[in-house]
C-alpha positions in Angstrom: -14.4 7.2 -15.3 -13.3 4.5 -12.8 -15.4 4.2 -9.7 -14.1 5.0 -6.3 -15.7 5.5 -2.9 -14.9 7.4 0.2 -14.6 5.3 3.4 -13.8 6.3 6.9 -11.0 4.1 8.6 -10.0 4.0 12.2 -6.3 4.6 13.1 -4.3 1.5 12.3 -0.9 0.7 13.6 1.1 -1.6 11.2 4.2 -3.4 12.2 6.6 -4.3 9.4 9.8 -3.5 7.4 10.7 -0.6 5.2 12.6 -0.5 1.9 14.2 2.6 0.3 13.2 2.8 -3.4 13.6 5.5 -6.1 11.0 8.1 -6.3 8.6 6.9 -9.1 8.6 8.7 -12.4 7.1 7.9 -15.8 10.4 6.4 -16.8 11.1 4.2 -13.9 7.6 3.1 -12.8 8.2 -0.5 -13.9 11.5 -0.6 -12.0 9.9 0.7 -8.9 7.1 -1.8 -9.2 9.6 -4.7 -9.5 11.5 -3.4 -6.4 8.1 -3.4 -4.3 7.5 -7.1 -5.4 11.1 -8.0 -4.5 10.7 -6.4 -1.1 7.5 -8.4 -0.4 8.9 -11.6 -1.8 12.1 -11.3 0.4 9.9 -10.8 3.5 7.7 -13.8 2.5 10.6 -16.1 1.8 12.5 -15.1 5.0 9.4 -15.9 7.1 9.1 -12.4 8.4 5.9 -11.5 6.6 4.1 -14.9 7.5 5.0 -14.3 11.1 3.3 -10.9 10.9 0.2 -12.2 9.3 -0.1 -15.2 11.8 -0.8 -12.7 14.5 -2.6 -10.2 12.4 -5.7 -8.7 14.0 -7.5 -8.0 10.7 -5.8 -10.5 8.3 -4.9 -7.6 5.8 -1.5 -7.3 4.4 -0.5 -3.6 4.1 2.0 -1.6 2.2 2.5 2.1 2.8 4.3 4.2 0.1 5.4 7.6 1.2 7.6 10.0 -0.8 10.4 11.3 1.3 12.8 14.0 0.2 14.6 12.1 -2.4 13.3 8.5 -2.2 10.2 6.5 -1.7 9.8 4.6 1.5 7.8 1.4 0.8 6.7 -0.2 4.1 5.3 -3.8 4.2 3.5 -4.9 7.3 0.4 -6.0 9.2 -1.8 -4.9 12.0 -0.3 -7.6 14.3 0.6 -8.5 17.8 3.9 -10.0 16.7 6.9 -8.7 18.5 10.0 -8.7 16.3 12.6 -6.3 17.7 13.8 -5.6 14.1 10.3 -4.6 12.9 9.2 -1.0 12.9 5.8 0.6 13.3 3.9 3.0 11.1 0.6 4.7 12.0 -2.2 5.0 9.4 -4.2 7.9 10.6 -7.9 7.8 11.1 -10.0 9.6 8.6 -11.6 9.6 5.2 -9.8 7.7 2.4 -10.5 7.5 -1.3 -10.8 3.7 -2.0 -10.4 1.9 -5.3 -10.9 -1.8 -5.5 -9.7 -4.6 -7.9 -10.0 -8.4 -7.8 -8.6 -11.4 -9.7 -4.9 -11.5 -10.6 -1.5 -10.8 -9.1 -1.7 -8.2 -6.4 1.2 -6.2 -7.7 -0.4 -5.8 -11.1 -3.7 -4.9 -9.6 -2.1 -2.2 -7.3 -0.2 -0.8 -10.3 -3.4 -0.7 -12.3 -5.2 1.2 -9.5 -2.3 3.6 -9.0 -2.3 4.4 -12.8 -6.1 4.9 -12.7 -6.0 7.2 -9.7 -3.1 9.4 -10.8 -3.8 9.2 -14.6 -7.6 9.5 -14.6 -9.2 10.5 -11.2 -6.7 13.1 -10.1 -6.6 15.1 -13.5 -10.5 15.2 -13.4 -10.5 15.9 -9.6 -7.4 17.6 -8.5 -8.9 18.7 -5.2 -8.9 15.1 -4.1 -5.2 14.6 -3.7 -2.5 16.6 -1.8 0.9 15.9 -3.2 2.7 15.3 0.1 0.5 12.4 1.3 0.9 8.7 1.3 -0.7 5.7 -0.4 -1.9 2.5 1.2 -2.1 -0.8 -0.6 -4.2 -3.4 1.2 -4.3 -7.1 0.3 -7.7 -8.2 1.7 -7.8 -11.9 0.9 -4.2 -13.0 1.7 -3.7 -14.4 -1.8 -1.2 -12.3 -3.8 -1.6 -14.6 -6.8 -5.4 -14.2 -7.1 -5.9 -11.0 -5.0 -8.6 -8.9 -3.7 -7.1 -5.4 -3.1 -7.9 -1.9 -2.2 -5.9 1.3 -2.8 -6.4 3.9 -0.1 -5.4 7.5 -0.4 -6.1 10.1 2.3 -8.9 12.4 1.3 -7.6 16.0 0.8 -9.8 17.9 3.3 
């Protein structure tokens, strides 16, 4: 079984930009992953994400995936002091999170691997860990999406 740990995080406000994606299923998971990558790439090439990271207080790039009624909101941002009137805020609540880590390789591939591990291995063996109406946080810790150090953070079902 894959190792995970439980960590306590403080409330974090992230500022960034949302994309509306299809809800992930077994059949479209690759398409959803590509759309996540496209969202980040468009923010990077437009200069929006670098501006967020330039004023980041913790130098972590965040993505928040949250299933809504009939779509997935994928929100990319940073804990930043940058003030872009077109940016939005999301609050990551304080509390206990299940944390999976990976290093070395493209960040999107590492996140996808951790998501598969969590939902394919950990949840089936420990169904009490995850409540279905919650969110998932992807954290790029080292700022290098091509040779990444990442964490997948999922609120602990208490």
